[in-house]
N, C-alpha and C positions, 0 to 999 in steps of 0.2 A: 345524621348521615355518616359522620365519622365513626360512630360505633358500629354501624352496619358494615362499612368498609373494613374495619379492623377485624370483625368477626369473620367476614368473607375471606380475608387474607389468611387468617389462622386456619380456617377450615380447608382452604386450598392447599396450604402448607402440609397439613396432615395427609390429605389425599396424595400429594406428590411424594411424601416420605413413605407412605404405605405402598405406593406403586413401585418405588425404587426397591423396597424390601422384597416385594413379590418378584420383581425381575431378577434380583440377585440370588434369591434362594430357590427359584424355580419350583415352588411348592404351592399347592392350592390352599386357599383360605379355608380353615376348618373350625367348626364350633366345638364347644366343650360339652355339649349335651349328649353325645353318643350317636348322633345321626339316626338313620332309619332303624338300626338295630334296637335302639331304646324304645321305639314304637312297636316292636314286634314284627317288623317287615323284614323278611329275609333277603329279598332282592330289590334292586332299584327299579326295574321295569316290571309292570304288571301284565305284560303280554304273555299269551300262552306259548307262542312260538318266537323266541328271541331272534334277533338279527345275527348275521354271521360273525360280526365283531364280538358280540356278547357271548356267542357260543364258543368262540376261540378263547376268550378270557376265562369262561367257566371251565373249559377243558384244561387250560394251563393251571388254574387254581386246584382242580382235582388232581392233576399230575403232581404238583408240588406237595399237596397233602399226602398223597400216596407215598411219595419219596420219603417224606419226613416220618411217616408212620412205619415204614418198612426199613428204616435205617438201621444198620448193624452197629456201627460205631457211634 
């Protein structure tokens, strides 16, 4: 029983420390495998007609890409 409690406390400690790190950095947890791009999937949603929030994000990404492509300096 003591071993179980010790393992539980250690696991709980790791979760608390990871939570504190997440709260401080304000950054989402990310893997090292490359995400959906590594699987050949270009977009996160498979719907034909994306929602308004997704459309706005795609428009902003296209705008930023166009600005960097046409940059003079």
